[in-house]
ZADO-1210 file (C-alpha; in nm, 4 decimals, padded with zeros to 6 digits):
<atoms>
<atom x="00.0027" y="-00.0002" z="-00.0107" code="THR" pos="1"/>
<atom x="00.1328" y="00.3428" z="-00.0948" code="ALA" pos="2"/>
<atom x="00.0815" y="00.6368" z="00.1540" code="TYR" pos="3"/>
<atom x="00.1237" y="00.9991" z="00.0680" code="GLU" pos="4"/>
<atom x="00.2278" y="01.2349" z="00.3526" code="TYR" pos="5"/>
<atom x="00.1482" y="01.5930" z="00.3191" code="ARG" pos="6"/>
<atom x="00.3063" y="01.8421" z="00.5627" code="LEU" pos="7"/>
<atom x="00.0643" y="02.0943" z="00.6773" code="MET" pos="8"/>
<atom x="00.1503" y="02.4688" z="00.7262" code="PRO" pos="9"/>
<atom x="00.0198" y="02.4814" z="01.0750" code="TYR" pos="10"/>
<atom x="00.0323" y="02.3140" z="01.4065" code="GLN" pos="11"/>
<atom x="-00.1986" y="02.1971" z="01.6984" code="THR" pos="12"/>
<atom x="-00.1838" y="02.3028" z="02.0510" code="LYS" pos="13"/>
<atom x="-00.0014" y="01.9902" z="02.1693" code="GLN" pos="14"/>
<atom x="00.2238" y="01.9178" z="01.8533" code="PHE" pos="15"/>
<atom x="00.4420" y="02.1248" z="01.6227" code="ARG" pos="16"/>
<atom x="00.4099" y="01.9082" z="01.3140" code="VAL" pos="17"/>
<atom x="00.1049" y="01.7944" z="01.1437" code="LEU" pos="18"/>
<atom x="00.0675" y="01.5525" z="00.8436" code="TYR" pos="19"/>
<atom x="-00.2350" y="01.4463" z="00.6467" code="GLU" pos="20"/>
<atom x="-00.2045" y="01.1066" z="00.5064" code="VAL" pos="21"/>
<atom x="-00.3675" y="00.9979" z="00.1857" code="TYR" pos="22"/>
<atom x="-00.4176" y="00.6585" z="00.0202" code="CYS" pos="23"/>
<atom x="-00.5252" y="00.6039" z="-00.3273" code="ASN" pos="24"/>
<atom x="-00.5986" y="00.9963" z="-00.3396" code="ASN" pos="25"/>
<atom x="-00.8328" y="00.9617" z="-00.0467" code="GLU" pos="26"/>
<atom x="-00.7745" y="01.1042" z="00.3007" code="GLU" pos="27"/>
<atom x="-00.6615" y="00.8270" z="00.5134" code="PHE" pos="28"/>
<atom x="-00.5360" y="00.9738" z="00.8498" code="ALA" pos="29"/>
<atom x="-00.3676" y="01.2545" z="01.0261" code="THR" pos="30"/>
<atom x="-00.0363" y="01.2423" z="01.2149" code="ILE" pos="31"/>
<atom x="00.0643" y="01.4768" z="01.4864" code="GLN" pos="32"/>
<atom x="00.4427" y="01.4898" z="01.5733" code="ALA" pos="33"/>
<atom x="00.6997" y="01.6809" z="01.7591" code="VAL" pos="34"/>
<atom x="00.5347" y="01.7499" z="02.1022" code="PRO" pos="35"/>
<atom x="00.5326" y="02.0908" z="02.2355" code="VAL" pos="36"/>
<atom x="00.5555" y="01.9785" z="02.5918" code="SER" pos="37"/>
<atom x="00.8805" y="01.8281" z="02.7085" code="LYS" pos="38"/>
<atom x="00.6705" y="01.5942" z="02.9484" code="ILE" pos="39"/>
<atom x="00.5677" y="01.3967" z="02.6413" code="ILE" pos="40"/>
<atom x="00.8591" y="01.1755" z="02.5043" code="PRO" pos="41"/>
<atom x="01.0067" y="01.3550" z="02.1957" code="ALA" pos="42"/>
<atom x="00.9306" y="01.0515" z="01.9483" code="GLN" pos="43"/>
<atom x="00.5460" y="01.0447" z="02.0443" code="THR" pos="44"/>
<atom x="00.3063" y="01.0752" z="01.7628" code="VAL" pos="45"/>
<atom x="-00.0650" y="01.0592" z="01.7396" code="ILE" pos="46"/>
<atom x="-00.2389" y="00.8963" z="01.4489" code="VAL" pos="47"/>
<atom x="-00.6129" y="00.9637" z="01.3913" code="LYS" pos="48"/>
<atom x="-00.7776" y="00.7567" z="01.1339" code="PHE" pos="49"/>
<atom x="-01.0399" y="00.9042" z="00.9122" code="LYS" pos="50"/>
<atom x="-01.4032" y="00.8382" z="01.0241" code="ASN" pos="51"/>
<atom x="-01.4982" y="00.6208" z="00.7128" code="ARG" pos="52"/>
<atom x="-01.2399" y="00.3660" z="00.7747" code="LEU" pos="53"/>
<atom x="-01.3754" y="00.2985" z="01.1303" code="LEU" pos="54"/>
<atom x="-01.6999" y="00.1471" z="00.9833" code="TYR" pos="55"/>
<atom x="-01.4964" y="-00.1273" z="00.8172" code="GLY" pos="56"/>
<atom x="-01.4674" y="-00.4729" z="00.9444" code="ASN" pos="57"/>
<atom x="-01.0851" y="-00.4598" z="00.8916" code="ASP" pos="58"/>
<atom x="-00.9945" y="-00.1351" z="01.0687" code="ILE" pos="59"/>
<atom x="-00.7452" y="-00.3258" z="01.2929" code="ILE" pos="60"/>
<atom x="-00.5546" y="-00.4771" z="01.0003" code="GLN" pos="61"/>
<atom x="-00.5668" y="-00.1581" z="00.8042" code="VAL" pos="62"/>
<atom x="-00.4073" y="00.0282" z="01.1043" code="ALA" pos="63"/>
<atom x="-00.1570" y="-00.2276" z="01.1755" code="GLN" pos="64"/>
<atom x="-00.0449" y="-00.2315" z="00.8196" code="LEU" pos="65"/>
<atom x="-00.0065" y="00.1480" z="00.8176" code="PHE" pos="66"/>
<atom x="00.1730" y="00.1527" z="01.1356" code="LEU" pos="67"/>
<atom x="00.4222" y="-00.1097" z="01.0124" code="LYS" pos="68"/>
<atom x="00.4838" y="00.0772" z="00.6706" code="GLN" pos="69"/>
<atom x="00.5174" y="00.4009" z="00.8521" code="SER" pos="70"/>
<atom x="00.7662" y="00.2682" z="01.0954" code="ASN" pos="71"/>
<atom x="00.5491" y="00.3482" z="01.3842" code="LEU" pos="72"/>
<atom x="00.5124" y="00.1303" z="01.7034" code="GLN" pos="73"/>
<atom x="00.1851" y="00.1065" z="01.8747" code="TYR" pos="74"/>
<atom x="00.1954" y="00.2383" z="02.2335" code="ILE" pos="75"/>
<atom x="-00.1680" y="00.2923" z="02.3292" code="GLY" pos="76"/>
<atom x="-00.4986" y="00.4623" z="02.2602" code="LEU" pos="77"/>
<atom x="-00.5531" y="00.8272" z="02.3252" code="THR" pos="78"/>
<atom x="-00.9318" y="00.7968" z="02.2773" code="ARG" pos="79"/>
<atom x="-01.1902" y="00.5337" z="02.1846" code="LEU" pos="80"/>
<atom x="-01.5426" y="00.6053" z="02.0596" code="ASP" pos="81"/>
<atom x="-01.7807" y="00.3149" z="02.0530" code="LEU" pos="82"/>
<atom x="-02.1474" y="00.3500" z="01.9381" code="ALA" pos="83"/>
<atom x="-02.4669" y="00.1736" z="01.8902" code="LEU" pos="84"/>
<atom x="-02.7230" y="00.2915" z="01.6301" code="ASP" pos="85"/>
<atom x="-03.0846" y="00.1926" z="01.6755" code="PHE" pos="86"/>
<atom x="-03.4589" y="00.3215" z="01.6178" code="ASN" pos="87"/>
<atom x="-03.5831" y="00.2637" z="01.9660" code="SER" pos="88"/>
<atom x="-03.5008" y="00.1218" z="02.3053" code="PHE" pos="89"/>
<atom x="-03.6434" y="-00.1832" z="02.4561" code="ARG" pos="90"/>
<atom x="-04.0364" y="-00.2201" z="02.4228" code="ASN" pos="91"/>
<atom x="-04.0430" y="00.0543" z="02.1698" code="GLY" pos="92"/>
<atom x="-03.9312" y="00.3325" z="02.4082" code="LEU" pos="93"/>
<atom x="-03.8458" y="00.6154" z="02.1665" code="TYR" pos="94"/>
<atom x="-03.5328" y="00.7987" z="02.2686" code="PRO" pos="95"/>
<atom x="-03.6998" y="01.1414" z="02.2596" code="ALA" pos="96"/>
<atom x="-03.9515" y="01.0142" z="02.4985" code="THR" pos="97"/>
<atom x="-03.6766" y="00.8641" z="02.7297" code="PHE" pos="98"/>
<atom x="-03.5215" y="01.2094" z="02.7349" code="ILE" pos="99"/>
<atom x="-03.8434" y="01.3846" z="02.8291" code="GLN" pos="100"/>
<atom x="-03.9188" y="01.1298" z="03.1074" code="ARG" pos="101"/>
<atom x="-03.5609" y="01.1861" z="03.2436" code="PHE" pos="102"/>
<atom x="-03.6265" y="01.5760" z="03.2380" code="LEU" pos="103"/>
<atom x="-03.9566" y="01.5090" z="03.4143" code="ASN" pos="104"/>
<atom x="-03.7602" y="01.3169" z="03.6826" code="SER" pos="105"/>
<atom x="-03.9685" y="01.0032" z="03.6128" code="GLU" pos="106"/>
<atom x="-03.6416" y="00.8504" z="03.5316" code="ILE" pos="107"/>
<atom x="-03.3379" y="00.9263" z="03.7496" code="LEU" pos="108"/>
<atom x="-02.9666" y="00.8964" z="03.6359" code="LYS" pos="109"/>
<atom x="-02.7403" y="00.6671" z="03.8564" code="VAL" pos="110"/>
<atom x="-02.3903" y="00.8244" z="03.9098" code="GLY" pos="111"/>
<atom x="-02.2510" y="01.0900" z="03.6835" code="GLN" pos="112"/>
<atom x="-02.5253" y="01.3417" z="03.6870" code="GLY" pos="113"/>
<atom x="-02.4028" y="01.6434" z="03.5011" code="LYS" pos="114"/>
<atom x="-02.5585" y="01.6649" z="03.1539" code="TYR" pos="115"/>
<atom x="-02.5844" y="01.8750" z="02.8458" code="THR" pos="116"/>
<atom x="-02.9126" y="01.9086" z="02.6528" code="LEU" pos="117"/>
<atom x="-02.9710" y="02.0312" z="02.2911" code="ILE" pos="118"/>
<atom x="-03.3141" y="02.0740" z="02.1444" code="GLY" pos="119"/>
<atom x="-03.5530" y="02.3205" z="01.9917" code="SER" pos="120"/>
<atom x="-03.8947" y="02.4625" z="02.0020" code="GLN" pos="121"/>
<atom x="-04.1526" y="02.5550" z="01.7658" code="LYS" pos="122"/>
<atom x="-04.4961" y="02.4748" z="01.9223" code="PHE" pos="123"/>
<atom x="-04.3378" y="02.2179" z="02.1522" code="GLY" pos="124"/>
<atom x="-03.9967" y="02.1194" z="02.2766" code="HIS" pos="125"/>
<atom x="-03.7894" y="01.8689" z="02.0773" code="VAL" pos="126"/>
<atom x="-03.4939" y="01.7117" z="02.2244" code="TYR" pos="127"/>
<atom x="-03.2313" y="01.5477" z="01.9966" code="ASP" pos="128"/>
<atom x="-02.8919" y="01.5395" z="02.2116" code="TYR" pos="129"/>
<atom x="-02.8212" y="01.4427" z="02.5676" code="LEU" pos="130"/>
<atom x="-02.4614" y="01.4044" z="02.7038" code="ARG" pos="131"/>
<atom x="-02.3241" y="01.3033" z="03.0361" code="TYR" pos="132"/>
<atom x="-01.9921" y="01.4119" z="03.1559" code="GLY" pos="133"/>
<atom x="-01.7708" y="01.7180" z="03.0638" code="SER" pos="134"/>
<atom x="-01.4655" y="01.8017" z="02.8449" code="LYS" pos="135"/>
<atom x="-01.2506" y="01.7007" z="03.1485" code="THR" pos="136"/>
<atom x="-01.4267" y="01.3620" z="03.2130" code="SER" pos="137"/>
<atom x="-01.2450" y="01.0382" z="03.1317" code="GLU" pos="138"/>
<atom x="-01.5762" y="00.9051" z="02.9945" code="VAL" pos="139"/>
<atom x="-01.8677" y="01.0670" z="02.8199" code="ASN" pos="140"/>
<atom x="-02.1909" y="00.9162" z="02.7070" code="THR" pos="141"/>
<atom x="-02.4062" y="01.0698" z="02.4176" code="TYR" pos="142"/>
<atom x="-02.7604" y="00.9949" z="02.3066" code="LEU" pos="143"/>
<atom x="-02.8470" y="01.1886" z="01.9954" code="TYR" pos="144"/>
<atom x="-03.0490" y="01.1832" z="01.6709" code="ASN" pos="145"/>
<atom x="-02.8135" y="01.0455" z="01.4167" code="LYS" pos="146"/>
<atom x="-03.0344" y="01.0942" z="01.1178" code="THR" pos="147"/>
<atom x="-03.0959" y="01.4637" z="01.2113" code="LYS" pos="148"/>
<atom x="-02.7250" y="01.5142" z="01.2246" code="GLU" pos="149"/>
<atom x="-02.6578" y="01.3428" z="00.8881" code="LEU" pos="150"/>
<atom x="-02.9364" y="01.5582" z="00.7374" code="ASN" pos="151"/>
<atom x="-02.8335" y="01.8927" z="00.8696" code="GLN" pos="152"/>
<atom x="-02.4605" y="01.8712" z="00.9279" code="VAL" pos="153"/>
<atom x="-02.2772" y="01.6478" z="00.6890" code="VAL" pos="154"/>
<atom x="-02.4110" y="01.3450" z="00.5144" code="ASP" pos="155"/>
<atom x="-02.2123" y="01.0061" z="00.5285" code="LYS" pos="156"/>
<atom x="-02.3408" y="00.7601" z="00.2831" code="PRO" pos="157"/>
<atom x="-02.1146" y="00.4917" z="00.4445" code="TYR" pos="158"/>
<atom x="-02.3147" y="00.5310" z="00.7497" code="ILE" pos="159"/>
<atom x="-02.6506" y="00.4878" z="00.5864" code="ARG" pos="160"/>
<atom x="-02.5042" y="00.1892" z="00.4037" code="LYS" pos="161"/>
<atom x="-02.4083" y="00.0289" z="00.7330" code="LYS" pos="162"/>
<atom x="-02.7713" y="00.1040" z="00.8643" code="TRP" pos="163"/>
<atom x="-02.9332" y="-00.0836" z="00.5661" code="ILE" pos="164"/>
<atom x="-02.6900" y="-00.3847" z="00.6267" code="LEU" pos="165"/>
<atom x="-02.7885" y="-00.3894" z="00.9861" code="GLN" pos="166"/>
<atom x="-03.1653" y="-00.3632" z="00.8855" code="ASN" pos="167"/>
<atom x="-03.2516" y="-00.0496" z="01.0578" code="LEU" pos="168"/>
<atom x="-03.5645" y="00.1210" z="00.9677" code="ASN" pos="169"/>
<atom x="-03.4629" y="00.4373" z="00.7729" code="LEU" pos="170"/>
<atom x="-03.8055" y="00.5512" z="00.7361" code="SER" pos="171"/>
<atom x="-03.7797" y="00.6305" z="01.1135" code="GLN" pos="172"/>
<atom x="-03.4961" y="00.8346" z="01.2758" code="ASP" pos="173"/>
<atom x="-03.1929" y="00.6425" z="01.3830" code="VAL" pos="174"/>
<atom x="-03.0544" y="00.7352" z="01.7056" code="TRP" pos="175"/>
<atom x="-02.6939" y="00.6848" z="01.8497" code="ARG" pos="176"/>
<atom x="-02.5917" y="00.5891" z="02.1939" code="LEU" pos="177"/>
<atom x="-02.2217" y="00.6619" z="02.1992" code="GLU" pos="178"/>
<atom x="-01.9419" y="00.6216" z="02.4849" code="VAL" pos="179"/>
<atom x="-01.6118" y="00.8200" z="02.4331" code="SER" pos="180"/>
<atom x="-01.3440" y="00.6999" z="02.6439" code="ILE" pos="181"/>
<atom x="-01.0056" y="00.8823" z="02.7119" code="LYS" pos="182"/>
<atom x="-00.6910" y="00.6782" z="02.7687" code="SER" pos="183"/>
<atom x="-00.7285" y="00.7626" z="03.1605" code="SER" pos="184"/>
<atom x="-01.0593" y="00.5803" z="03.1618" code="GLY" pos="185"/>
<atom x="-00.9577" y="00.2461" z="02.9807" code="MET" pos="186"/>
<atom x="-00.8865" y="00.0398" z="03.2786" code="SER" pos="187"/>
<atom x="-01.1292" y="-00.2526" z="03.3220" code="ILE" pos="188"/>
<atom x="-01.1764" y="-00.5247" z="03.5713" code="VAL" pos="189"/>
<atom x="-01.3008" y="-00.8755" z="03.4515" code="ARG" pos="190"/>
<atom x="-01.6132" y="-00.9487" z="03.6545" code="LEU" pos="191"/>
<atom x="-01.5424" y="-01.3355" z="03.6551" code="ASP" pos="192"/>
<atom x="-01.1770" y="-01.3218" z="03.7692" code="THR" pos="193"/>
<atom x="-01.1262" y="-00.9788" z="03.9080" code="GLY" pos="194"/>
<atom x="-00.8182" y="-00.9326" z="03.6679" code="GLU" pos="195"/>
<atom x="-00.7402" y="-00.5715" z="03.5863" code="LEU" pos="196"/>
<atom x="-00.6851" y="-00.4985" z="03.2098" code="GLU" pos="197"/>
<atom x="-00.6755" y="-00.2331" z="02.9686" code="LYS" pos="198"/>
<atom x="-00.8951" y="-00.2083" z="02.6592" code="ILE" pos="199"/>
<atom x="-00.7264" y="-00.4116" z="02.3949" code="ASP" pos="200"/>
<atom x="-00.6658" y="-00.2445" z="02.0617" code="PHE" pos="201"/>
<atom x="-00.5840" y="-00.5562" z="01.8821" code="PHE" pos="202"/>
<atom x="-00.9039" y="-00.7136" z="01.9884" code="ARG" pos="203"/>
<atom x="-01.1223" y="-00.4386" z="01.8458" code="LEU" pos="204"/>
<atom x="-01.1942" y="-00.6224" z="01.5339" code="ASN" pos="205"/>
<atom x="-01.3915" y="-00.8850" z="01.7477" code="ASP" pos="206"/>
<atom x="-01.7610" y="-00.7783" z="01.7488" code="SER" pos="207"/>
<atom x="-01.8257" y="-00.9773" z="02.0608" code="GLN" pos="208"/>
<atom x="-01.5425" y="-00.8164" z="02.2516" code="TYR" pos="209"/>
<atom x="-01.6549" y="-00.4605" z="02.1242" code="ILE" pos="210"/>
<atom x="-02.0064" y="-00.5339" z="02.2319" code="SER" pos="211"/>
<atom x="-01.8948" y="-00.6435" z="02.5867" code="SER" pos="212"/>
<atom x="-01.6810" y="-00.3436" z="02.6254" code="ILE" pos="213"/>
<atom x="-01.9468" y="-00.1066" z="02.5164" code="PHE" pos="214"/>
<atom x="-02.2136" y="-00.2424" z="02.7370" code="PHE" pos="215"/>
<atom x="-01.9737" y="-00.2480" z="03.0245" code="SER" pos="216"/>
<atom x="-01.9329" y="00.1255" z="03.0164" code="TYR" pos="217"/>
<atom x="-02.3094" y="00.1772" z="02.9406" code="ILE" pos="218"/>
<atom x="-02.3764" y="-00.0283" z="03.2707" code="ASN" pos="219"/>
<atom x="-02.1516" y="00.2102" z="03.4490" code="GLN" pos="220"/>
<atom x="-02.2118" y="00.5521" z="03.2835" code="TYR" pos="221"/>
<atom x="-02.5600" y="00.5245" z="03.1360" code="PHE" pos="222"/>
<atom x="-02.7578" y="00.3642" z="03.4044" code="ARG" pos="223"/>
<atom x="-03.1001" y="00.4819" z="03.5240" code="PHE" pos="224"/>
<atom x="-03.3839" y="00.3794" z="03.7699" code="VAL" pos="225"/>
<atom x="-03.7605" y="00.4494" z="03.7939" code="TRP" pos="226"/>
<atom x="-03.8328" y="00.7189" z="04.0456" code="ASP" pos="227"/>
<atom x="-04.0916" y="00.5427" z="04.2770" code="ASP" pos="228"/>
<atom x="-04.0537" y="00.7830" z="04.5671" code="GLY" pos="229"/>
<atom x="-03.7919" y="00.5864" z="04.7635" code="GLN" pos="230"/>
<atom x="-03.5111" y="00.7782" z="04.9328" code="LYS" pos="231"/>
<atom x="-03.2283" y="00.5475" z="04.7958" code="ASN" pos="232"/>
<atom x="-03.1672" y="00.4991" z="04.4282" code="LYS" pos="233"/>
<atom x="-03.0303" y="00.1473" z="04.4770" code="THR" pos="234"/>
<atom x="-03.3737" y="00.0176" z="04.5865" code="ARG" pos="235"/>
<atom x="-03.5558" y="00.1687" z="04.2739" code="MET" pos="236"/>
<atom x="-03.6419" y="-00.0374" z="03.9693" code="LYS" pos="237"/>
<atom x="-03.3668" y="-00.0181" z="03.7025" code="PRO" pos="238"/>
<atom x="-03.4601" y="00.1130" z="03.3556" code="VAL" pos="239"/>
<atom x="-03.4025" y="-00.1618" z="03.1170" code="ARG" pos="240"/>
<atom x="-03.3237" y="00.0093" z="02.7831" code="LEU" pos="241"/>
<atom x="-03.2040" y="-00.3036" z="02.5992" code="PHE" pos="242"/>
<atom x="-03.3235" y="-00.6542" z="02.5774" code="SER" pos="243"/>
<atom x="-03.0195" y="-00.8578" z="02.6179" code="SER" pos="244"/>
<atom x="-02.6421" y="-00.7831" z="02.6293" code="TYR" pos="245"/>
<atom x="-02.3361" y="-00.9191" z="02.7770" code="VAL" pos="246"/>
<atom x="-02.1100" y="-00.7008" z="02.9992" code="ALA" pos="247"/>
<atom x="-01.8091" y="-00.8881" z="03.1151" code="GLU" pos="248"/>
<atom x="-01.6122" y="-00.6057" z="03.2576" code="TYR" pos="249"/>
<atom x="-01.6342" y="-00.3037" z="03.5013" code="LYS" pos="250"/>
<atom x="-01.4697" y="00.0180" z="03.4146" code="PRO" pos="251"/>
<atom x="-01.2256" y="00.1395" z="03.6955" code="LEU" pos="252"/>
<atom x="-01.0855" y="00.4859" z="03.6963" code="TYR" pos="253"/>
<atom x="-00.7225" y="00.4752" z="03.8085" code="LEU" pos="254"/>
</atoms>
């Protein structure tokens, strides 16, 4: 595979040198190099792959080949975003209705309670974005109307193609539940053995592993209960948003 590296005439806050990488005349990745801070080892670089590549089933193999041919050694992940696209939650609960019930305090958030809400009003309120966490949080969770984003911001045909393959109903809005994890939040504990691990980059081509990691974080950071008037949330009935899933880990912030 032939890659073309184009040096950009500007820099980022953290790195002095920025390359755009092309493959077959298509944008492939960006590389940040030469750290500004002396705290960061001088040979450190950050590679960010283009969004469309992340929807392929061979992203890990593509990344490994690129690192090898670019003479780069994998050290760790700086950020990992995992997402689930769907039309509705369990039992047909529409995401906009879920947000409204949360705002009405019928549904209560367990844990990380700081949120950001985006919506609009014409004759009534329409909510299409809910985020828990802040810019400084090691983990953020997002629930938002992905169809609306594609229609109003930037359309991405490869996402719509993925939806068709996954048999989503495109006559309805598709919503996305996303978890964004910084490097400081990637420590996990196996529930069966108690063994401490880090999210394994080389296993991210395994759909079962990705699903387990995703729902392990959702269990921790996107957990709700029905407000039945009790004083203790731990005694309230949990809100089951998905019919079935496997969560083999518990995130542990170190």
